[in-house]
C-alpha positions as CSV (number, residue, x, y, z in Angstrom):
1,M,-1.7,16.4,-13.3
2,T,1.7,16.8,-15.7
3,K,0.7,18.7,-19.2
4,A,3.0,18.4,-22.2
5,V,3.5,20.8,-25.0
6,K,3.4,20.3,-28.8
7,E,3.8,23.1,-30.9
8,G,3.0,25.8,-28.4
9,V,-0.1,24.1,-27.1
10,T,-0.7,22.5,-24.4
11,Y,-2.4,19.4,-23.9
12,M,-2.7,16.6,-21.3
13,P,-1.4,13.2,-22.9
14,T,-3.6,10.0,-23.3
15,I,-3.3,7.7,-20.2
16,K,-1.4,4.4,-21.3
17,A,-0.6,2.6,-18.0
18,V,-2.1,2.5,-14.3
19,L,0.1,2.0,-11.3
20,F,-1.4,1.0,-7.8
21,D,0.2,1.6,-4.2
22,L,-0.3,-1.4,-2.3
23,D,-1.6,-1.0,1.5
24,N,-4.3,0.8,1.9
25,T,-5.0,1.0,-1.4
26,L,-5.4,-2.5,-3.0
27,L,-5.0,-4.1,0.7
28,D,-6.9,-2.7,3.4
29,R,-3.9,-2.8,6.1
30,K,-5.7,-1.8,8.8
31,A,-8.1,-4.1,8.6
32,T,-5.7,-6.6,8.2
33,F,-3.2,-5.3,11.1
34,L,-6.5,-6.2,13.6
35,R,-6.7,-9.0,12.4
36,Y,-2.7,-9.4,13.4
37,C,-3.3,-7.9,16.8
38,D,-6.3,-10.0,17.5
39,H,-3.9,-13.3,16.7
40,L,-1.2,-11.8,18.7
41,I,-3.7,-11.2,21.8
42,T,-5.1,-14.6,21.5
43,F,-1.5,-17.0,21.0
44,L,0.8,-14.4,23.5
45,F,-1.9,-13.6,26.5
46,P,-3.5,-15.6,28.9
47,P,-7.3,-16.6,28.0
48,Q,-8.7,-14.7,31.2
49,L,-7.8,-11.4,29.8
50,T,-11.0,-9.2,29.5
51,Q,-12.5,-7.1,26.5
52,A,-10.7,-4.3,28.2
53,E,-7.5,-5.6,28.5
54,R,-7.8,-7.1,25.1
55,M,-8.3,-3.1,23.5
56,E,-5.7,-1.6,25.3
57,I,-3.5,-4.6,23.6
58,R,-4.7,-3.9,20.8
59,D,-4.8,0.0,20.8
60,F,-0.8,0.0,21.7
61,L,-0.4,-2.0,19.2
62,V,-2.5,0.5,16.1
63,K,-0.8,3.3,17.7
64,A,2.6,2.1,18.0
65,D,2.8,0.8,14.2
66,N,1.9,4.0,12.9
67,N,-0.4,2.2,10.1
68,G,3.0,0.5,8.9
69,Y,5.1,3.2,9.0
70,R,6.9,2.7,12.4
71,N,10.5,0.9,12.1
72,R,9.4,-2.8,12.9
73,E,12.1,-4.0,15.3
74,D,11.5,-1.0,17.3
75,L,7.6,-1.6,17.6
76,Y,8.6,-5.4,18.5
77,D,11.4,-4.6,20.7
78,R,8.5,-1.8,22.4
79,F,6.0,-4.9,22.4
80,I,8.2,-7.8,24.0
81,A,9.4,-5.3,26.4
82,L,5.9,-3.7,27.5
83,Y,4.3,-6.9,28.2
84,N,7.4,-8.7,29.3
85,L,6.7,-11.6,26.4
86,P,8.6,-14.6,26.0
87,C,9.7,-14.5,21.9
88,P,12.1,-12.7,20.1
89,P,11.1,-10.1,17.4
90,D,12.1,-12.6,15.0
91,F,9.1,-14.5,15.6
92,L,7.0,-11.4,15.4
93,Q,7.4,-10.6,12.2
94,A,7.4,-14.1,11.1
95,E,3.5,-14.0,12.2
96,W,3.1,-10.7,10.5
97,T,4.3,-12.9,6.9
98,A,2.3,-15.6,7.8
99,L,-1.0,-14.1,8.6
100,V,-1.0,-11.6,5.9
101,S,-0.8,-14.9,3.7
102,R,-3.9,-15.8,4.7
103,E,-6.1,-13.5,5.7
104,S,-5.2,-9.9,3.4
105,V,-8.2,-8.2,3.5
106,P,-8.9,-6.5,0.0
107,M,-10.5,-2.9,-0.4
108,P,-13.7,-2.4,-1.2
109,G,-14.2,-2.4,-5.1
110,L,-10.9,-4.2,-5.7
111,Y,-11.3,-6.7,-7.9
112,E,-13.8,-5.0,-10.0
113,C,-11.7,-2.3,-10.5
114,L,-8.7,-4.3,-11.6
115,E,-11.1,-6.8,-14.0
116,T,-12.2,-2.9,-15.4
117,L,-9.1,-1.9,-15.5
118,S,-7.1,-4.7,-16.6
119,A,-8.7,-4.8,-20.2
120,R,-8.1,-1.2,-21.0
121,Y,-4.6,-0.6,-19.9
122,P,-1.3,-2.6,-18.3
123,L,-1.4,-2.6,-15.1
124,G,1.8,-2.2,-11.8
125,I,2.1,-2.1,-8.3
126,I,4.8,0.4,-6.7
127,T,5.3,-0.9,-3.0
128,N,7.7,0.1,-0.2
129,G,8.1,-3.0,2.2
130,S,10.4,-6.4,2.3
131,G,10.0,-8.3,-1.1
132,S,8.6,-11.3,1.2
133,T,5.9,-9.5,2.8
134,Q,4.7,-7.5,-0.1
135,N,4.5,-10.5,-2.2
136,A,2.8,-12.5,0.5
137,K,-0.2,-10.0,0.2
138,I,-0.2,-10.0,-3.4
139,D,-0.7,-13.3,-3.3
140,A,-2.8,-13.9,-0.8
141,L,-5.4,-11.0,-2.5
142,G,-5.1,-13.3,-5.4
143,I,-4.3,-10.2,-7.9
144,R,-0.6,-10.9,-9.1
145,H,-2.1,-12.0,-13.2
146,Y,-3.5,-8.4,-13.5
147,F,0.1,-6.9,-13.1
148,R,2.8,-6.1,-15.4
149,T,5.1,-4.9,-13.3
150,I,5.1,-5.1,-9.2
151,R,8.2,-2.8,-8.4
152,I,9.1,-3.7,-4.2
153,S,11.5,-1.2,-2.5
154,G,13.1,-4.4,-0.6
155,D,13.6,-6.3,-3.9
156,C,15.0,-3.2,-5.9
157,G,16.6,-0.9,-3.1
158,I,14.6,2.0,-3.7
159,E,11.9,3.2,-2.0
160,K,9.2,5.5,-2.7
161,P,9.0,8.8,-2.9
162,D,12.1,8.3,-5.0
163,A,11.3,9.0,-8.6
164,R,13.6,6.4,-9.8
165,I,11.3,4.0,-8.7
166,F,8.2,5.2,-10.5
167,W,10.5,5.7,-14.0
168,Q,11.6,1.8,-13.3
169,A,7.7,0.9,-13.8
170,C,7.1,2.9,-16.6
171,E,10.2,1.9,-18.4
172,D,8.9,-1.6,-17.4
173,L,5.5,-0.8,-19.0
174,H,7.1,0.6,-21.9
175,V,4.5,4.3,-21.3
176,L,6.5,7.6,-20.1
177,P,5.4,9.0,-16.9
178,C,3.0,11.7,-18.2
179,E,0.6,8.7,-19.5
180,T,0.6,7.1,-16.4
181,I,-1.9,6.9,-13.5
182,F,-1.0,6.5,-10.2
183,V,-3.0,5.6,-7.5
184,G,-2.0,5.8,-3.7
185,D,-3.5,7.4,-0.2
186,H,0.2,8.4,1.0
187,W,-0.2,12.2,0.4
188,G,4.2,12.1,0.5
189,N,5.5,9.2,-0.6
190,D,2.5,8.3,-3.4
191,I,0.7,11.4,-4.5
192,A,3.9,13.9,-4.4
193,G,6.1,11.3,-4.9
194,A,4.3,10.4,-8.5
195,S,3.9,13.7,-9.1
196,D,7.3,15.1,-8.6
197,A,8.1,11.7,-11.1
198,G,6.2,13.1,-13.5
199,L,3.4,10.8,-13.0
200,R,-0.8,11.9,-13.3
201,A,-1.2,11.3,-9.5
202,V,-5.1,10.2,-7.8
203,Y,-5.5,10.2,-4.2
204,L,-7.4,7.4,-2.3
205,H,-8.3,9.3,0.6
206,P,-11.9,8.6,2.9
207,S,-12.5,12.4,3.2
208,E,-11.7,15.1,0.6
209,N,-8.2,16.3,-0.7
210,P,-7.4,19.4,1.1
211,S,-5.3,20.7,-1.4
212,G,-7.9,20.5,-4.3
213,V,-4.4,19.8,-6.5
214,Y,-4.7,16.4,-7.6
215,A,-7.5,14.1,-8.7
216,T,-9.3,12.5,-5.4
217,I,-11.4,9.7,-5.1
218,K,-13.1,7.9,-1.8
219,S,-12.6,4.6,-2.6
220,L,-11.5,2.2,-5.8
221,H,-15.2,2.1,-6.9
222,A,-14.8,5.3,-8.3
223,L,-11.8,5.0,-10.3
224,Q,-13.4,5.8,-13.8
225,L,-10.8,6.2,-16.7
């Protein structure tokens, strides 16, 4: 965590704001994407599919998606070509945006966490992705009112781990990076990115942090500031 030096004394600045990643931090993207897979299988494939065939298609999509870090056009092109589907890539993207608008799954403890923290700190979101899709997720979760700033890479032209997107969010909240907690699940984009930008990173991960360098929580229930 970032420390400051004043008159030769090292100290930890007071926390004045909390920023969050979106996918797999506030939104359970894994669960949401599985709903999308099931929707596509039901809509695009014959009803006579066996359970094993359905699971094979689902497993392909989950692996090809790489937890959201696969290029979307490449994912859709591969899916269409492999199963000879009669639809364009734009259709698959539109179906994803439509599904997250109505079926986004919250991470455990989401609402309790935001209700508690928003009473004490200004909150914000920093997320990579398109503005339309990420905004659809935020609105589907019903959490927009908790946040005083929302920085989406597709809208602002800067994406994590670029330090500038973290600094912009801090400026929005009128706080210094060293006074700001950032909570995220991705080691490079969220934890290293926030730390390099001078924020105090908290790693949301279901298992222990192997490095021991950053604060680690296993769920939002455990975020106590």
